[in-house]
C-alpha positions, 0 to 999 in steps of 0.5 A: 500500500502506498500514499498518493497525493491527488492534485487538481487544476484550479480551473478544470474539474476533470484534470487531475494528477496523481503523485505517489509518495516515497522513493522511486527508482525509475526517476533515479535511473532515467532521470533526464527522460523522466523529467522530460516526460513530465515537462520539468524544464527547470530541472532538465536544462541545469542538469544538461548544462552541468553534465555538458560542462563536466564532460568537456572541461573537467576530469572524469572523476568529477563526472562520476561523482556528479552522476552519483549525486544526480542519481541520489537526488532523483531517487530522494526528491523526484516526488517533490520535484513532481509536486513543485512542477504541478504547482507551477502548472496551476494544480492544487492538492485536493486529497491524500489517499492510501491505496495499492495503485494509482488506479485504485487511488483514482477510484477512491478519490472519484468515489469520495467526490461523488459521495460528497456531491 
């Protein structure tokens, strides 16, 4: 079971985003691609520029250290980056749900929403 945060865009009632809380290995391994998939340009551009600068202007030890730091950063803070990105796009935290999967979290959210309407 996991904790999911449900975000809803302020002007659009049917536009929701579900963010799973906790450590996630996928963003740590595929960090740039994960950030591009979620349109987090504020994260992609600095990492790309730092990687490029380290690759061409320093020794390889710094590149390995930066890659390890990048892996750990995305491992621990991917959830917070996603929440920050949603807030920049105009989403608000609506609900927090304890469920087995994102689909069941969405089902529970919609069930609550219909019950309260």
